[in-house]
Short mmCIF file of the C-alpha atoms (twelve columns), coordinates in Angstrom:
data_MODEL
# 
_entry.id   MODEL 
# 
loop_
_atom_site.group_PDB 
_atom_site.id 
_atom_site.type_symbol 
_atom_site.label_atom_id 
_atom_site.label_alt_id 
_atom_site.label_comp_id 
_atom_site.label_asym_id 
_atom_site.label_seq_id 
_atom_site.Cartn_x 
_atom_site.Cartn_y 
_atom_site.Cartn_z 
_atom_site.pdbx_PDB_model_num 
ATOM 1   C CA . SER A 1   7.237  -22.902 19.167  1 
ATOM 2   C CA . SER A 2   3.614  -23.946 19.511  1 
ATOM 3   C CA . PHE A 3   0.489  -22.221 18.296  1 
ATOM 4   C CA . THR A 4   -0.682 -21.707 21.866  1 
ATOM 5   C CA . SER A 5   2.495  -19.925 22.953  1 
ATOM 6   C CA . TYR A 6   2.439  -17.672 19.848  1 
ATOM 7   C CA . SER A 7   -1.234 -16.870 20.411  1 
ATOM 8   C CA . LEU A 8   -0.658 -16.076 24.074  1 
ATOM 9   C CA . SER A 9   2.355  -13.913 23.240  1 
ATOM 10  C CA . PHE A 10  0.350  -12.052 20.577  1 
ATOM 11  C CA . PHE A 11  -2.564 -11.507 22.969  1 
ATOM 12  C CA . LEU A 12  -0.293 -10.235 25.757  1 
ATOM 13  C CA . THR A 13  1.440  -7.880  23.341  1 
ATOM 14  C CA . ILE A 14  -1.910 -6.431  22.236  1 
ATOM 15  C CA . VAL A 15  -3.112 -6.049  25.826  1 
ATOM 16  C CA . GLY A 16  0.154  -4.364  26.860  1 
ATOM 17  C CA . THR A 17  -0.014 -2.004  23.899  1 
ATOM 18  C CA . VAL A 18  -3.616 -1.039  24.622  1 
ATOM 19  C CA . ILE A 19  -2.784 -0.390  28.285  1 
ATOM 20  C CA . ASP A 20  0.188  1.779   27.264  1 
ATOM 21  C CA . LEU A 21  -1.936 3.699   24.761  1 
ATOM 22  C CA . VAL A 22  -4.722 4.399   27.233  1 
ATOM 23  C CA . SER A 23  -2.414 5.347   30.102  1 
ATOM 24  C CA . PHE A 24  -0.206 7.650   28.003  1 
ATOM 25  C CA . SER A 25  -3.295 9.215   26.422  1 
ATOM 26  C CA . ILE A 26  -4.767 9.988   29.858  1 
ATOM 27  C CA . ILE A 27  -1.468 11.466  31.040  1 
ATOM 28  C CA . LEU A 28  -1.020 13.579  27.901  1 
ATOM 29  C CA . PHE A 29  -4.620 14.781  28.002  1 
ATOM 30  C CA . SER A 30  -4.270 15.810  31.648  1 
ATOM 31  C CA . VAL A 31  -1.010 17.672  30.975  1 
ATOM 32  C CA . MET A 32  -1.764 19.233  27.568  1 
ATOM 33  C CA . PRO A 33  -5.269 18.683  26.159  1 
ATOM 34  C CA . GLN A 34  -4.674 20.701  22.975  1 
ATOM 35  C CA . LEU A 35  -1.608 18.605  22.081  1 
ATOM 36  C CA . PHE A 36  -3.562 15.405  22.704  1 
ATOM 37  C CA . ILE A 37  -6.412 16.559  20.435  1 
ATOM 38  C CA . ALA A 38  -3.971 17.704  17.749  1 
ATOM 39  C CA . ILE A 39  -2.200 14.336  17.791  1 
ATOM 40  C CA . ILE A 40  -5.502 12.426  17.515  1 
ATOM 41  C CA . VAL A 41  -6.637 14.618  14.606  1 
ATOM 42  C CA . PHE A 42  -3.225 14.342  12.920  1 
ATOM 43  C CA . ALA A 43  -3.183 10.545  13.241  1 
ATOM 44  C CA . THR A 44  -6.762 10.255  11.964  1 
ATOM 45  C CA . LEU A 45  -6.114 12.469  8.949   1 
ATOM 46  C CA . GLY A 46  -2.862 10.665  8.192   1 
ATOM 47  C CA . THR A 47  -4.539 7.276   8.341   1 
ATOM 48  C CA . ALA A 48  -7.419 8.414   6.135   1 
ATOM 49  C CA . ALA A 49  -5.074 9.963   3.576   1 
ATOM 50  C CA . THR A 50  -2.907 6.834   3.480   1 
ATOM 51  C CA . ILE A 51  -5.976 4.676   2.879   1 
ATOM 52  C CA . ILE A 52  -7.225 6.954   0.103   1 
ATOM 53  C CA . ILE A 53  -3.834 7.211   -1.609  1 
ATOM 54  C CA . GLY A 54  -3.032 3.512   -1.187  1 
ATOM 55  C CA . LYS A 55  -6.455 2.208   -2.212  1 
ATOM 56  C CA . VAL A 56  -5.539 2.419   -5.891  1 
ATOM 57  C CA . LEU A 57  -2.759 -0.124  -5.292  1 
ATOM 58  C CA . VAL A 58  -5.268 -2.853  -4.455  1 
ATOM 59  C CA . ARG A 59  -6.958 -2.492  -7.834  1 
ATOM 60  C CA . LEU A 60  -3.659 -2.138  -9.723  1 
ATOM 61  C CA . ASN A 61  -2.124 -5.218  -8.093  1 
ATOM 62  C CA . TYR A 62  -5.235 -7.232  -8.934  1 
ATOM 63  C CA . GLU A 63  -5.067 -6.026  -12.531 1 
ATOM 64  C CA . ALA A 64  -1.357 -6.882  -12.629 1 
ATOM 65  C CA . LEU A 65  -2.144 -10.477 -11.739 1 
ATOM 66  C CA . GLN A 66  -4.828 -10.638 -14.424 1 
ATOM 67  C CA . ARG A 67  -2.731 -9.014  -17.144 1 
ATOM 68  C CA . GLU A 68  0.363  -11.080 -16.420 1 
ATOM 69  C CA . ALA A 69  -1.692 -14.277 -16.379 1 
ATOM 70  C CA . ASP A 70  -3.351 -13.275 -19.648 1 
ATOM 71  C CA . PHE A 71  0.066  -12.693 -21.206 1 
ATOM 72  C CA . ARG A 72  1.425  -16.034 -19.964 1 
ATOM 73  C CA . PHE A 73  -1.680 -17.841 -21.191 1 
ATOM 74  C CA . SER A 74  -1.289 -16.337 -24.659 1 
ATOM 75  C CA . LEU A 75  2.334  -17.511 -24.793 1 
ATOM 76  C CA . VAL A 76  1.357  -21.036 -23.767 1 
ATOM 77  C CA . ARG A 77  -1.474 -21.054 -26.313 1 
ATOM 78  C CA . ILE A 78  0.937  -20.008 -29.062 1 
ATOM 79  C CA . ARG A 79  3.382  -22.712 -28.033 1 
ATOM 80  C CA . GLU A 80  0.671  -25.378 -28.057 1 
ATOM 81  C CA . ASN A 81  -0.708 -24.259 -31.440 1 
ATOM 82  C CA . ALA A 82  2.577  -23.338 -33.128 1 
ATOM 83  C CA . GLU A 83  2.056  -25.703 -36.055 1 
ATOM 84  C CA . SER A 84  -1.440 -24.417 -36.848 1 
ATOM 85  C CA . ILE A 85  -0.343 -20.803 -36.539 1 
ATOM 86  C CA . ALA A 86  2.591  -21.417 -38.870 1 
ATOM 87  C CA . PHE A 87  0.503  -23.410 -41.353 1 
ATOM 88  C CA . TYR A 88  -2.155 -20.705 -41.685 1 
ATOM 89  C CA . GLY A 89  0.343  -17.826 -41.593 1 
ATOM 90  C CA . GLY A 90  -1.015 -16.357 -38.377 1 
ATOM 91  C CA . GLU A 91  2.317  -15.172 -37.005 1 
ATOM 92  C CA . PRO A 92  1.644  -11.435 -37.532 1 
ATOM 93  C CA . VAL A 93  -1.740 -11.643 -35.812 1 
ATOM 94  C CA . GLU A 94  -0.380 -13.624 -32.879 1 
ATOM 95  C CA . GLU A 95  2.642  -11.336 -32.593 1 
ATOM 96  C CA . LYS A 96  0.387  -8.280  -32.477 1 
ATOM 97  C CA . GLU A 97  -1.839 -9.855  -29.848 1 
ATOM 98  C CA . VAL A 98  1.082  -10.902 -27.633 1 
ATOM 99  C CA . LYS A 99  2.693  -7.476  -27.921 1 
ATOM 100 C CA . GLN A 100 -0.585 -5.829  -26.885 1 
ATOM 101 C CA . LYS A 101 -0.918 -8.090  -23.850 1 
ATOM 102 C CA . PHE A 102 2.711  -7.507  -22.909 1 
ATOM 103 C CA . GLN A 103 2.266  -3.737  -23.265 1 
ATOM 104 C CA . ARG A 104 -0.841 -3.852  -21.062 1 
ATOM 105 C CA . ALA A 105 1.181  -5.634  -18.362 1 
ATOM 106 C CA . ILE A 106 4.009  -3.082  -18.642 1 
ATOM 107 C CA . ASP A 107 1.577  -0.144  -18.544 1 
ATOM 108 C CA . ASN A 108 0.011  -1.553  -15.389 1 
ATOM 109 C CA . SER A 109 3.457  -1.984  -13.818 1 
ATOM 110 C CA . ASN A 110 4.188  1.670   -14.576 1 
ATOM 111 C CA . LEU A 111 0.922  2.686   -12.895 1 
ATOM 112 C CA . ILE A 112 1.862  0.596   -9.854  1 
ATOM 113 C CA . ASN A 113 5.238  2.352   -9.698  1 
ATOM 114 C CA . VAL A 114 3.551  5.775   -9.835  1 
ATOM 115 C CA . ALA A 115 1.086  4.791   -7.101  1 
ATOM 116 C CA . HIS A 116 3.928  3.495   -4.906  1 
ATOM 117 C CA . ARG A 117 5.860  6.712   -5.495  1 
ATOM 118 C CA . ASN A 118 2.862  8.835   -4.491  1 
ATOM 119 C CA . LEU A 119 2.277  6.766   -1.376  1 
ATOM 120 C CA . ASP A 120 5.973  6.889   -0.430  1 
ATOM 121 C CA . ILE A 121 6.078  10.679  -0.877  1 
ATOM 122 C CA . PHE A 122 3.064  11.086  1.377   1 
ATOM 123 C CA . ILE A 123 4.380  8.692   4.035   1 
ATOM 124 C CA . THR A 124 7.806  10.359  4.084   1 
ATOM 125 C CA . SER A 125 6.244  13.818  4.370   1 
ATOM 126 C CA . TYR A 126 3.894  12.592  7.072   1 
ATOM 127 C CA . ASN A 127 6.791  11.121  9.059   1 
ATOM 128 C CA . HIS A 128 8.673  14.423  8.899   1 
ATOM 129 C CA . LEU A 129 5.569  16.311  10.025  1 
ATOM 130 C CA . THR A 130 5.299  13.932  12.970  1 
ATOM 131 C CA . GLU A 131 8.604  15.299  14.270  1 
ATOM 132 C CA . ILE A 132 7.584  18.941  13.748  1 
ATOM 133 C CA . LEU A 133 3.933  18.921  14.902  1 
ATOM 134 C CA . PRO A 134 4.498  18.980  18.691  1 
ATOM 135 C CA . THR A 135 6.973  21.854  18.343  1 
ATOM 136 C CA . ILE A 136 4.512  23.881  16.285  1 
ATOM 137 C CA . ILE A 137 1.712  23.338  18.794  1 
ATOM 138 C CA . LEU A 138 3.849  24.051  21.849  1 
ATOM 139 C CA . ALA A 139 5.542  27.108  20.296  1 
ATOM 140 C CA . ASN A 140 2.371  29.150  20.848  1 
ATOM 141 C CA . GLN A 141 2.910  28.976  24.601  1 
ATOM 142 C CA . TYR A 142 6.427  30.351  24.439  1 
ATOM 143 C CA . PHE A 143 6.123  33.055  21.770  1 
# 
C-alpha cells in the first residue's frame, strides 16, 4: 500500500522478466538458432510497423483536443455575446462558424476511427501470424 512496496514490487517484476527473457533466449538459441533469429526479426518488424501505423494517432488525438476546445470556446463566446449577436443580426455568421468548427471536430473523429481501425487490423493480423510463424519455420525440417 506504500510507494516503497509498489516500487520494490515493480523493480522485482522487471528483474524477473529480464532474467526470464535472457534465459529463454539462450535456451532457444542453443536449440534452434534460426527460430530465435526469426522471432527477433519478427518482433522487431512488428514493433516498428506498430509505431509507424500508430504514430498518426498521436497527432490526431492532439488535434481532437484542439478542435473540440475551439468548438466549446465558440459556443461559450456566443452565449456570452448573445445580445450583441442578436442586436446586429449576426446569427447566420455565428451559425456558419459554429457549424464549421463542429464539422472539423467530427472530421477529426472520423480520421481517428480510421487510424484505430488500421492499427487494430494490423495488430490482429500480427497476433495471428505469431501463432503460425514457428510452424512455418519448423516445417522446413520435416518436409
